[in-house]
C-alpha positions as CSV (number, residue, x, y, z in Angstrom):
1,X,23.2,-23.2,-130.8
2,X,20.1,-24.5,-129.0
3,X,21.1,-28.1,-129.9
4,X,24.2,-29.5,-131.4
5,X,24.2,-30.5,-135.1
6,X,24.8,-34.1,-134.2
7,X,21.8,-34.1,-131.9
8,X,19.7,-32.8,-134.7
9,X,21.2,-35.3,-137.2
10,X,20.3,-38.2,-134.8
11,X,17.0,-36.6,-134.0
12,X,16.0,-36.6,-137.6
13,X,16.9,-40.3,-138.3
14,X,15.7,-41.6,-134.9
15,X,12.6,-39.5,-135.2
16,X,11.7,-41.1,-138.6
17,X,12.4,-44.6,-137.3
18,X,10.4,-44.1,-134.1
19,X,7.5,-42.5,-136.0
20,X,7.4,-45.6,-138.3
21,X,7.7,-48.0,-135.3
22,X,4.9,-46.5,-133.2
23,X,1.6,-48.3,-133.2
24,X,-1.6,-46.2,-133.0
25,X,-1.8,-47.3,-129.3
26,X,1.5,-45.6,-128.6
27,X,3.6,-48.7,-128.2
28,X,6.8,-49.3,-130.2
29,X,6.5,-52.1,-132.7
30,X,9.9,-53.7,-133.3
31,X,8.8,-55.6,-136.4
32,X,7.8,-53.2,-139.2
33,X,6.4,-54.7,-142.4
34,X,6.9,-51.5,-144.3
35,X,10.6,-50.8,-143.6
36,X,10.4,-47.2,-144.9
37,X,14.0,-46.4,-144.0
38,X,16.1,-49.1,-145.5
39,X,16.9,-46.9,-148.5
40,X,17.8,-44.1,-146.2
41,X,20.3,-46.3,-144.5
42,X,21.9,-47.3,-147.8
43,X,22.1,-43.6,-148.8
44,X,23.7,-42.7,-145.5
45,X,26.3,-45.5,-145.9
46,X,27.0,-44.2,-149.4
47,X,27.6,-40.6,-148.2
48,X,29.8,-41.9,-145.4
49,X,31.9,-44.0,-147.8
50,X,32.4,-41.4,-150.4
51,X,31.9,-38.1,-148.6
52,X,29.7,-36.9,-151.5
53,X,26.6,-37.8,-153.4
54,X,27.2,-40.4,-156.1
55,X,24.1,-41.8,-157.8
56,X,25.9,-44.8,-159.3
57,X,26.9,-45.8,-155.8
58,X,23.4,-45.3,-154.4
59,X,21.9,-47.4,-157.3
60,X,24.5,-50.1,-156.9
61,X,23.7,-50.4,-153.2
62,X,20.0,-50.6,-153.8
63,X,20.3,-53.1,-156.5
64,X,22.4,-55.3,-154.2
65,X,19.6,-55.1,-151.7
66,X,16.9,-55.6,-154.4
67,X,15.5,-52.2,-153.6
68,X,15.6,-50.6,-157.1
69,X,11.8,-50.5,-157.4
70,X,9.3,-49.0,-159.8
71,X,7.5,-46.0,-158.2
72,X,4.1,-46.8,-156.6
73,X,2.2,-45.1,-153.8
74,X,4.1,-47.1,-151.2
75,X,7.5,-46.7,-152.8
76,X,6.9,-42.9,-153.3
77,X,6.7,-42.5,-149.5
78,X,9.8,-44.5,-149.1
79,X,11.6,-42.2,-151.5
80,X,10.9,-39.2,-149.4
81,X,12.4,-41.0,-146.3
82,X,15.3,-42.2,-148.4
83,X,16.3,-38.6,-149.2
84,X,16.7,-37.6,-145.5
85,X,20.5,-38.2,-145.6
86,X,20.8,-35.8,-148.5
87,X,18.8,-33.1,-146.7
88,X,21.1,-33.5,-143.6
89,X,24.4,-33.6,-145.6
90,X,23.7,-30.4,-147.6
91,X,21.5,-28.5,-145.2
92,X,23.9,-25.5,-144.9
93,X,23.5,-24.3,-148.4
94,X,19.9,-24.0,-149.9
95,X,21.2,-23.9,-153.5
96,X,23.2,-27.1,-153.1
97,X,20.4,-28.6,-151.0
98,X,17.9,-28.2,-153.8
99,X,20.3,-29.3,-156.5
100,X,21.2,-32.5,-154.7
101,X,17.7,-33.4,-153.6
102,X,16.6,-33.1,-157.2
103,X,19.7,-35.0,-158.3
104,X,19.1,-37.9,-156.0
105,X,15.5,-38.2,-157.2
106,X,16.7,-39.1,-160.6
107,X,17.3,-42.6,-159.2
108,X,13.6,-43.2,-159.3
109,X,10.8,-42.3,-161.8
110,X,10.0,-38.7,-162.0
111,X,6.9,-37.9,-159.9
112,X,6.0,-34.2,-159.3
113,X,4.3,-35.0,-156.0
114,X,7.3,-36.9,-154.7
115,X,9.6,-34.1,-155.9
116,X,7.6,-31.4,-154.1
117,X,7.2,-33.5,-151.0
118,X,10.9,-34.2,-150.9
119,X,11.7,-30.5,-151.3
120,X,9.2,-29.5,-148.6
121,X,10.5,-32.0,-146.0
122,X,14.2,-31.4,-146.9
123,X,14.0,-27.7,-146.7
124,X,12.1,-27.7,-143.4
125,X,14.8,-30.0,-141.9
126,X,17.5,-27.7,-143.3
127,X,15.9,-24.7,-141.6
128,X,15.6,-26.6,-138.3
129,X,19.3,-27.6,-138.4
130,X,20.4,-24.0,-139.1
131,X,18.0,-22.7,-136.4
132,X,16.1,-20.6,-139.0
133,X,12.8,-22.4,-138.7
134,X,10.1,-19.9,-137.8
135,X,6.7,-21.6,-137.6
136,X,5.0,-18.4,-138.7
137,X,6.9,-18.2,-142.0
138,X,7.9,-21.8,-142.6
139,X,5.2,-22.7,-145.1
140,X,5.6,-19.6,-147.3
141,X,9.3,-20.3,-147.3
142,X,8.7,-23.9,-148.4
143,X,6.4,-22.8,-151.2
144,X,9.0,-20.4,-152.5
145,X,11.6,-23.2,-152.3
146,X,9.4,-25.6,-154.2
147,X,8.8,-23.0,-157.0
148,X,6.4,-23.3,-159.8
149,X,4.6,-26.7,-159.8
150,X,1.4,-28.4,-161.1
151,X,0.9,-30.4,-157.8
152,X,-1.4,-29.6,-154.9
153,X,1.4,-29.7,-152.3
154,X,1.7,-25.8,-152.0
155,X,-2.1,-25.4,-151.8
156,X,-2.4,-28.1,-149.2
157,X,0.4,-26.6,-147.1
158,X,-1.4,-23.2,-147.2
159,X,-4.5,-25.1,-145.9
160,X,-2.3,-26.4,-143.1
161,X,-1.3,-22.8,-142.2
162,X,-4.9,-21.7,-142.2
163,X,-5.8,-24.6,-139.9
164,X,-3.0,-23.7,-137.5
165,X,-4.0,-20.0,-137.5
166,X,-7.6,-21.0,-136.6
167,X,-6.4,-23.3,-133.9
168,X,-8.1,-26.3,-135.5
169,X,-7.8,-29.7,-133.8
170,X,-6.6,-32.9,-135.3
171,X,-10.0,-34.2,-136.3
172,X,-10.6,-31.0,-138.3
173,X,-7.3,-31.4,-140.0
174,X,-8.1,-35.0,-140.9
175,X,-11.4,-34.0,-142.3
176,X,-9.8,-31.2,-144.3
177,X,-7.6,-33.7,-146.2
178,X,-10.0,-36.7,-146.2
179,X,-10.5,-36.6,-150.0
180,X,-6.8,-36.1,-150.9
181,X,-4.8,-38.8,-152.6
182,X,-2.5,-40.8,-150.3
183,X,0.7,-38.9,-150.7
184,X,-1.0,-35.5,-151.0
185,X,-2.6,-36.3,-147.6
186,X,0.5,-37.5,-145.8
187,X,2.7,-34.4,-146.5
188,X,0.3,-31.8,-145.1
189,X,-0.8,-34.0,-142.2
190,X,2.8,-34.5,-141.2
191,X,3.4,-30.7,-141.2
192,X,0.2,-30.1,-139.3
193,X,1.2,-32.6,-136.6
194,X,4.7,-31.2,-136.4
195,X,3.8,-27.5,-136.3
196,X,0.8,-27.9,-134.0
197,X,3.0,-29.5,-131.3
198,X,6.3,-27.9,-132.2
199,X,8.1,-28.4,-128.9
200,X,6.7,-31.8,-128.1
201,X,8.2,-34.7,-130.1
202,X,6.1,-37.4,-128.3
203,X,2.8,-35.7,-128.9
204,X,3.6,-34.9,-132.5
205,X,4.3,-38.5,-133.5
206,X,1.5,-39.9,-131.4
207,X,-1.0,-37.6,-133.1
208,X,0.5,-38.6,-136.5
209,X,0.0,-42.3,-135.8
210,X,-3.7,-41.7,-135.4
211,X,-3.9,-40.2,-138.9
212,X,-5.3,-42.9,-141.2
213,X,-7.5,-44.6,-138.5
214,X,-10.4,-42.2,-138.9
215,X,-12.1,-40.3,-141.7
216,X,-9.2,-40.3,-144.2
217,X,-10.2,-42.0,-147.4
218,X,-8.6,-45.4,-148.2
219,X,-6.8,-45.4,-144.8
220,X,-4.0,-47.9,-144.5
221,X,-1.3,-48.7,-141.9
222,X,1.2,-47.2,-144.5
223,X,-0.6,-43.9,-144.3
224,X,-0.3,-43.8,-140.5
225,X,3.3,-45.0,-140.3
226,X,4.4,-42.8,-143.2
227,X,2.8,-39.7,-141.7
228,X,4.4,-40.5,-138.3
229,X,7.8,-41.2,-139.9
230,X,7.9,-37.8,-141.7
231,X,6.5,-36.0,-138.6
232,X,9.2,-37.7,-136.5
233,X,11.9,-36.6,-138.9
234,X,10.7,-33.0,-138.8
235,X,10.2,-32.9,-135.0
236,X,13.5,-34.8,-134.4
237,X,15.4,-32.2,-136.5
238,X,13.8,-29.4,-134.6
239,X,14.0,-30.8,-131.1
240,X,17.1,-33.0,-131.3
241,X,17.6,-36.2,-129.4
242,X,16.9,-34.4,-126.2
243,X,13.3,-34.0,-127.3
244,X,12.8,-37.8,-127.8
245,X,11.4,-39.4,-124.6
246,X,14.1,-41.1,-122.6
247,X,11.8,-44.1,-122.0
248,X,11.6,-44.7,-125.8
249,X,15.3,-44.4,-126.2
250,X,16.0,-46.8,-123.4
251,X,13.4,-49.3,-124.7
252,X,15.1,-49.3,-128.1
253,X,18.5,-49.9,-126.6
254,X,17.3,-52.6,-124.2
255,X,15.5,-54.5,-126.9
256,X,18.3,-53.7,-129.4
257,X,16.2,-55.2,-132.2
258,X,16.9,-54.7,-135.9
259,X,16.4,-51.2,-137.3
260,X,15.9,-50.4,-141.0
261,X,17.9,-53.4,-142.1
262,X,20.6,-53.0,-139.6
263,X,21.3,-55.8,-137.1
264,X,20.6,-53.7,-134.1
265,X,19.6,-50.2,-132.9
266,X,23.1,-49.8,-131.5
267,X,24.4,-50.1,-135.0
268,X,22.0,-47.3,-136.1
269,X,23.4,-45.1,-133.3
270,X,26.9,-45.7,-134.6
271,X,25.8,-45.0,-138.2
272,X,24.4,-41.7,-137.2
273,X,27.6,-40.7,-135.2
274,X,29.8,-41.6,-138.2
275,X,27.5,-39.7,-140.6
276,X,27.7,-36.6,-138.5
277,X,31.5,-36.9,-138.2
278,X,31.9,-37.2,-142.0
279,X,29.6,-34.2,-142.6
280,X,31.5,-32.0,-140.0
281,X,34.9,-32.9,-141.2
282,X,36.2,-35.1,-138.4
283,X,39.1,-37.2,-139.5
284,X,38.9,-40.8,-138.3
285,X,42.6,-41.6,-138.8
286,X,42.1,-45.2,-137.5
287,X,40.5,-45.9,-140.9
288,X,43.7,-44.8,-142.6
289,X,46.6,-46.2,-140.6
290,X,49.2,-45.5,-143.3
291,X,48.7,-41.8,-142.6
292,X,49.9,-42.4,-139.0
293,X,53.4,-43.4,-140.0
294,X,56.4,-41.2,-139.8
295,X,59.6,-42.7,-141.4
296,X,58.2,-46.1,-140.9
297,X,57.3,-45.5,-137.2
298,X,53.8,-45.3,-136.0
299,X,52.8,-42.1,-134.1
300,X,50.1,-41.5,-131.6
301,X,46.6,-41.5,-133.1
302,X,45.1,-38.0,-133.5
303,X,41.6,-36.7,-134.0
304,X,41.0,-33.5,-135.9
305,X,37.8,-31.5,-135.4
306,X,36.7,-28.5,-137.4
307,X,33.6,-26.4,-138.1
308,X,31.6,-27.2,-141.2
309,X,33.2,-25.9,-144.5
310,X,36.5,-25.3,-142.7
311,X,38.1,-28.8,-143.0
312,X,36.5,-31.6,-144.9
313,X,37.8,-35.2,-145.1
314,X,40.1,-35.8,-148.1
């Protein structure tokens, strides 16, 4: 593999966080008033705790954090970020991926645009993690994955492909989607920023943070941060943590400020490591000390590793 699975897992989550945190001037803001990823953290913690998708557990965690909210434009964007852990956890199997993405969306009100945006982002991340993402065929594959729909998401993604084939610049892409509704603008612009700078995480998210500052109708900080968060997730999944600038990573570790409701960025690192371990089937026997006894005597701790779908935690 070009990059390890855990590198892509981390790249997806860190990419989304960095995309949201970046100001239009290219500096990292450690205080975000939008907090797009708190629901994603809660979902990740649920998957870690249970090793499976359980809607009741997700709902309970959100209610405990007072995050069970009615769908609005702002919350719709948060929902797409919240589903990133599901895309990561079920990325190997397209059928299960689609089923579980649609299943988790039942937590919130049914919105066809949110559904299509979630499927588009989730499937692109899955293709990146399985190293099947071909920029020339990605958008047609996503449209097939979405299926029949009354929304404008497939049409807008085809417009993105046309812009890429024409070599159109960022300003042209912004003008193309200037009259679109907020969420219908964010999804195609995120794919444009990602695919137009496929191998450059830094440039992709910086271009995405500019979106919303010019020409786009009813531009808000949310538009810019949400576009950059989705772009960061896509680029992070494709390029892994190795594609994220070292200076940005060091800055986050040095400041070690809160991240998506966690007390520190270090805690976010650990969460991503544990999440990857649960997905891959690593047994953390230190969490189950009774399993380490043999006729009442403790034995040396062991760590068991396995390829995906070979051994899973029991």
